[in-house]
C-alpha positions, 0 to 999 in steps of 0.5 A: 416574202415573211415580211409581206406576209405580216404587213396585211395584218398590220395594216388591217390593224393600222387601219381599223385603229384610224377608223376608230380614231376617227368615230371618236373623234367625231363624237367628241365634236358632235357631243361638244356641240350639243353641250356648247348648245346647252350652254346657251340656253341654260341660265348660267352666271354671266362674265363679269359678275362678281364672286357676292352676285353669284352667290345672292343669285345662285345661292351657296356653292356645294364646294368652294375648291382651293384657289389656283394660281395668283404666282405672279400678275400674269397668273391671277388667282382663279377661283371655283366654285362647284354647283350641283349642275355646272361650275363657275370660274372666277379670276380674282373674284369675277366671273370669267365661265361658267361650264355644265357639269357633263355626264361623261365626268370630264369636269365633275371632280374639278378638285382633281384639276391641278 
C-alpha cells in the first residue's frame, strides 16, 4: 500500500519530464529546419572553394582557429575560419562546409570545440 501511494506522483513526474523532452526535441528540429532553410538563401562559401578563393571573395576571417586532425591519412587537417555570421570548415585547404552562427550560441565559440 505504501508503494502505490508514491507511485502516482512518480509516474506524473516522469510523464511531465517525457513531455518536456518531446517538446524540446520538436523545437530543436524546427530550429534546425529553419537554420538549414536560411543557409540555403545565404551566400556562403561553397564546397570545393580554396582558402584563397574564400579570402578573396569574403575577405579575411575574424579568426583562423587552430587546425585539428592531421595525425593520419584517415584524419586530414581540418581548418576553421570564423566570420561574423558564419564559420567555414576546410579539409586541408578546400571548403567542406559552411554554417551560420546561431543566436542560440551552439557554434558561436568554435575555439572551445576539441
